[in-house]
Structure formats: structure tokens, C-alpha cells
C-alpha positions as CSV (number, residue, x, y, z in Angstrom):
1,X,0.1,-0.1,-0.2
2,X,1.6,3.3,-1.2
3,X,2.0,5.9,2.0
4,X,2.8,8.9,-0.2
5,X,1.6,11.9,0.1
6,X,-1.6,13.5,-1.5
7,X,-3.1,16.6,-1.7
8,X,-5.4,17.5,1.4
9,X,-6.0,21.0,-0.2
10,X,-10.3,20.8,2.2
11,X,-9.2,19.5,4.9
12,X,-6.9,22.9,6.7
13,X,-9.3,25.3,5.4
14,X,-12.7,23.4,6.5
15,X,-10.8,23.3,9.5
16,X,-10.5,27.0,10.1
17,X,-14.0,27.4,8.9
18,X,-14.9,25.2,11.6
19,X,-13.2,27.2,14.4
20,X,-14.6,30.6,13.5
21,X,-18.2,28.8,13.3
22,X,-17.6,28.3,16.7
23,X,-15.9,31.4,17.9
24,X,-12.5,29.8,18.8
25,X,-9.5,31.8,18.1
26,X,-6.2,29.9,17.3
27,X,-4.5,31.8,20.8
28,X,-7.2,29.9,22.4
29,X,-5.9,26.4,21.0
30,X,-3.0,27.0,21.2
31,X,-3.6,28.1,25.3
32,X,-5.3,24.4,25.3
33,X,-2.8,22.0,23.6
34,X,0.2,24.0,23.6
35,X,0.6,24.1,20.0
36,X,2.9,25.8,18.8
37,X,0.9,29.5,16.6
38,X,3.5,28.4,13.7
39,X,2.0,24.8,13.3
40,X,-2.1,25.8,13.9
41,X,-1.2,28.4,11.0
42,X,0.1,25.6,8.6
43,X,-2.4,23.5,9.4
44,X,-5.2,25.6,8.2
45,X,-3.2,26.7,5.0
46,X,-2.6,23.2,4.0
47,X,1.0,23.7,4.5
48,X,1.5,19.7,4.9
49,X,5.0,19.6,4.3
50,X,5.7,22.2,7.0
51,X,3.7,20.1,9.4
52,X,5.5,16.7,11.5
53,X,4.8,13.1,10.4
54,X,2.2,11.0,10.1
55,X,2.3,9.8,14.1
56,X,2.4,13.2,15.7
57,X,0.1,15.1,12.8
58,X,-2.6,12.7,13.6
59,X,-2.2,13.8,17.5
60,X,-2.4,17.8,16.4
61,X,-5.4,17.2,14.7
62,X,-7.6,15.3,17.5
63,X,-6.2,18.1,19.5
64,X,-7.5,20.6,17.4
65,X,-10.5,19.4,16.9
66,X,-10.8,18.6,20.6
67,X,-10.0,22.0,21.6
68,X,-12.9,23.8,19.6
69,X,-15.5,21.0,20.3
70,X,-15.2,18.8,17.0
71,X,-15.8,15.8,16.3
72,X,-12.0,14.1,15.8
73,X,-13.2,11.3,13.8
74,X,-15.1,12.6,11.3
75,X,-11.4,14.8,10.4
76,X,-9.0,12.2,10.7
77,X,-11.2,9.6,8.9
78,X,-10.5,12.4,6.1
79,X,-6.9,12.4,6.4
80,X,-6.1,8.8,6.5
81,X,-9.0,8.9,3.1
82,X,-6.3,11.7,1.5
83,X,-3.3,9.2,3.0
84,X,-4.5,5.8,1.7
85,X,-4.9,4.3,5.0
86,X,-7.3,2.3,7.2
87,X,-8.7,3.2,10.9
88,X,-9.7,0.8,12.9
89,X,-12.1,3.1,14.8
90,X,-13.5,6.7,14.7
91,X,-10.8,8.2,17.1
92,X,-6.3,7.3,16.4
93,X,-3.7,10.0,17.2
94,X,-2.0,10.1,20.2
95,X,-3.1,6.3,21.3
96,X,-1.1,5.4,18.4
97,X,2.1,6.6,19.5
98,X,1.1,5.0,23.1
99,X,0.9,1.6,21.3
100,X,4.0,2.0,18.7
101,X,5.8,2.6,22.0
102,X,4.3,-0.1,24.1
103,X,5.3,-2.7,21.0
104,X,8.5,-1.2,20.0
105,X,10.0,-4.0,23.2
106,X,8.3,-6.6,21.7
107,X,9.7,-6.0,17.9
108,X,13.5,-5.6,19.2
109,X,13.2,-8.8,21.6
110,X,11.3,-10.8,18.5
111,X,14.1,-9.0,16.9
112,X,17.2,-10.8,19.6
113,X,15.1,-14.1,18.6
114,X,16.3,-14.2,15.5
115,X,19.8,-13.3,15.5
116,X,19.8,-16.1,18.0
117,X,18.3,-18.7,15.5
118,X,21.0,-17.3,12.9
119,X,24.1,-17.5,15.0
120,X,23.2,-21.2,17.4
121,X,23.4,-23.5,13.6
122,X,26.5,-21.5,12.9
123,X,28.1,-22.3,16.6
124,X,27.0,-25.8,16.4
125,X,28.2,-26.1,12.4
126,X,31.7,-24.6,13.6
127,X,32.0,-27.4,17.1
128,X,31.2,-30.5,14.2
129,X,33.5,-29.7,11.8
130,X,36.2,-29.0,14.9
131,X,35.3,-32.3,16.5
132,X,35.8,-34.1,13.2
133,X,39.0,-32.4,12.8
134,X,40.6,-33.8,15.5
135,X,39.1,-37.3,15.1
136,X,40.8,-37.7,11.6
137,X,44.4,-36.7,13.3
138,X,46.8,-39.5,13.0
139,X,45.8,-42.1,15.6
140,X,42.5,-42.6,14.4
141,X,41.1,-40.7,16.8
142,X,43.0,-41.9,20.2
143,X,44.3,-39.6,22.6
144,X,48.5,-39.8,22.7
145,X,50.2,-41.9,24.8
146,X,51.6,-39.3,27.9
147,X,55.6,-41.0,28.0
148,X,56.9,-41.5,31.5
149,X,59.8,-39.1,32.0
150,X,63.3,-40.6,31.8
151,X,65.3,-41.9,34.7
152,X,68.2,-39.0,35.5
153,X,71.6,-40.8,34.5
154,X,74.6,-39.4,35.5
155,X,76.6,-38.4,32.8
156,X,80.1,-37.9,32.8
157,X,81.6,-34.7,33.6
158,X,77.7,-33.3,35.3
159,X,77.0,-33.3,39.0
160,X,73.6,-34.3,39.3
161,X,71.9,-31.9,42.1
162,X,71.5,-32.3,45.8
163,X,68.8,-34.2,47.0
164,X,66.3,-31.6,48.4
165,X,66.5,-31.3,52.7
166,X,64.5,-29.7,54.8
167,X,65.6,-26.9,56.1
168,X,66.5,-27.2,59.8
169,X,64.4,-25.7,62.7
170,X,65.9,-23.7,65.0
171,X,64.7,-24.7,68.7
172,X,63.1,-21.2,70.3
173,X,65.3,-20.1,73.5
174,X,63.4,-18.9,76.0
175,X,63.7,-15.5,77.4
176,X,66.1,-13.8,79.3
177,X,65.1,-13.5,82.7
178,X,64.2,-10.3,83.4
179,X,66.2,-7.5,85.3
180,X,65.8,-4.6,87.3
181,X,62.2,-3.8,88.8
182,X,58.9,-3.3,87.1
183,X,55.7,-2.0,88.9
184,X,52.4,-1.7,87.5
185,X,49.3,0.1,89.2
186,X,45.7,-0.3,89.2
187,X,43.8,2.5,90.6
188,X,40.3,1.7,92.0
189,X,40.1,5.7,93.5
190,X,41.5,9.0,92.8
191,X,44.9,9.1,94.0
192,X,48.0,11.6,94.2
193,X,51.0,10.2,93.0
194,X,54.8,11.2,92.8
195,X,57.3,8.3,91.6
196,X,61.3,8.5,90.9
197,X,62.5,5.8,89.0
198,X,66.6,5.9,89.5
199,X,66.2,9.6,90.5
200,X,64.1,10.8,87.4
201,X,60.7,11.5,87.8
202,X,58.4,8.8,86.3
203,X,54.5,9.9,87.7
204,X,53.2,13.1,88.9
205,X,50.1,13.7,89.1
206,X,46.2,12.7,90.4
207,X,45.9,9.4,88.9
208,X,41.6,9.1,88.7
209,X,39.8,5.6,89.4
210,X,40.3,3.1,86.6
211,X,43.5,3.9,85.4
212,X,46.7,2.2,85.1
213,X,50.3,3.1,85.1
214,X,53.6,0.5,84.4
215,X,56.8,2.1,85.5
216,X,60.3,0.5,85.2
217,X,63.3,0.7,86.9
218,X,67.1,-0.5,87.2
219,X,67.7,0.0,90.9
220,X,65.4,1.9,92.9
221,X,61.6,3.2,93.5
222,X,60.9,6.2,95.6
223,X,56.9,6.3,96.1
224,X,54.7,9.4,97.7
225,X,50.4,9.3,97.7
226,X,47.7,10.8,99.3
227,X,45.7,7.6,98.8
228,X,47.5,4.2,100.2
229,X,44.8,2.7,100.2
230,X,43.5,3.8,96.5
231,X,45.7,1.6,94.4
232,X,46.6,-2.4,93.7
233,X,50.3,-3.0,93.3
234,X,52.5,-5.9,91.5
235,X,56.3,-5.4,91.3
236,X,57.8,-7.9,88.9
237,X,54.7,-9.5,88.2
238,X,53.9,-10.4,92.3
239,X,51.4,-8.7,93.9
240,X,52.7,-6.7,96.4
241,X,51.1,-6.2,99.9
242,X,48.6,-3.2,100.5
243,X,51.2,0.0,101.5
244,X,48.1,1.5,103.8
245,X,44.3,2.3,104.1
246,X,42.3,4.6,102.2
247,X,43.3,8.3,102.2
248,X,46.8,7.0,104.2
249,X,49.1,9.7,103.0
250,X,52.8,7.9,102.9
251,X,56.0,9.4,101.5
252,X,59.7,8.3,101.4
253,X,58.5,4.2,100.0
254,X,61.8,3.0,98.8
255,X,61.1,-0.6,97.0
256,X,65.1,-1.7,95.4
257,X,66.2,-5.1,93.9
258,X,67.9,-5.7,97.8
259,X,63.9,-5.5,99.2
260,X,61.3,-6.2,97.3
261,X,60.5,-9.4,98.9
262,X,59.3,-7.3,101.8
263,X,56.9,-5.4,99.7
264,X,55.3,-8.9,98.1
265,X,52.3,-10.3,99.6
266,X,52.1,-13.4,100.8
267,X,50.7,-16.6,99.9
268,X,48.9,-18.0,102.5
269,X,48.3,-22.2,102.0
270,X,46.9,-24.5,104.0
271,X,48.8,-26.4,106.3
272,X,49.4,-30.0,105.8
273,X,46.7,-32.1,107.9
274,X,44.2,-28.7,107.7
275,X,40.5,-29.4,106.6
276,X,40.7,-29.7,102.6
277,X,43.7,-31.2,102.2
């Protein structure tokens, strides 16, 4: 069916006469339909070469008729008659555009299926040809034998590689015994502290409850505290006895390598023969 444009010198004139008979201006139509006055004038002057292509032109005619209160079906049928087209109903236009949009994914899907139908036989034929070529290789389709590796034979003048030996695992040496002094504080209450280690100030100020401190010295610590019962003390990892009660102020507490045992907490063990043994 030929879709070539045929002259429609009366449709635009009829639309203009219909608009004037209903006393509707072009500006009113443009305001209602948002169609530019230039396109409206081209439609009424039958200048079809200046108008959009068929699908959008049908929508333009439909919108024009609805804006002036005319029946779009009558004028669309006349447009289709001049174009040599058939319509399934009295009104088409923007609906035709929506139908084209809904059918587009289906058309794309059909094109993908058709491409797959063309490519699949080609892949199958290529695979069959490759299998036939492998079968016709020397050996009548049997897999080649894999030869065993030859045993190394001594060759005069060539030194064979030395056998692999596992690396020697060196035994870990025990850590060297700890030297000097190590004090660790666990503060249970806010405590003022002033501590020197070998003559250097290593702690000075108020330590808050929940905080800790770890100090080292080679020979001697000298402690001063405003709350002797506010902390727990260990000396070289061993728990020390309490230095005093809560709020007790102590000065010139000397802990050195010669008297550490006097500060260590006694390990009270039950005597033999007592209950529990």
C-alpha cells in the first residue's frame, strides 16, 4: 500500500471554517493544546510539508478538534482517506503513538530471537567441524600416549643436583630473665602519686580511678602517695601487699632490688593435715 503524501487542500480550510463558526481563536487553541501558533496556521493553510510526520500529525489534528469542540473522528477519517490509510476506529492519534511505544520492546525481543536463531546453527556446525578434524588426526581419534619421564642417568663430567633437604628448625630459646624492677599500678580510687625511678620523676599528679600505670627502674623506686589504699600494686608481676589504708598519706617508700620480698604479699597456703587436704 502506498503511503505517499496526497494533497489535502480542503482539510485545513474545513478546520479553519469549523473554528471560526464556533468563534474560537487560534490563541485559545494554542493555550489549550500547547501547540505553537505556527503549526496551527500551517494546518489551516494546508501546508502539510511544514507539519510533523504522520503519527504526530494525527495527534495534532485530534487535539485541534477537541479544542474547538469538533468530532475528531470525522476529520481524522478524511485525513486517512487522503493518505490512503485504513483506521480500526473513529479516533486515533496520540493513542497510536502509545501503541507504538508498547510494541517496541516486543519487536526488539523478536529481533534478538531471530539473531540467536541464525547464530546457533553456525556455532553447532563449527563445533562439529572441530570434532571431525580432531578425529581425523593421525592415530584414528585415539588420545596420544604420555611418555613416562626418564630416570636421571649419570653423565660423565656432570654433577647431579643434590637431593632436597628440609631446612633445619632452630629451637626457640627461652626469654632472658627480667632484670631491674617493674611496678604496675591498678587504681581503684582517685590517688595523688609522685614516683621517681633511679632518680628520675616518672609519675606525678592525680591518677583517676580505673586507670593504670606501668613503670620500670634498674635499681630503685621512691613512692609518695596521698591515698595508699586507692590502688593495687604488683612488683615484677607478683602481687604486693597494701601499703596503707584509704586516704593514708605516705612518703619516701623505697622499693629496690634488695628489699622487694618485703613488699610481696604472703602466699597463705593451708598447712598439711588441715581441712581441705
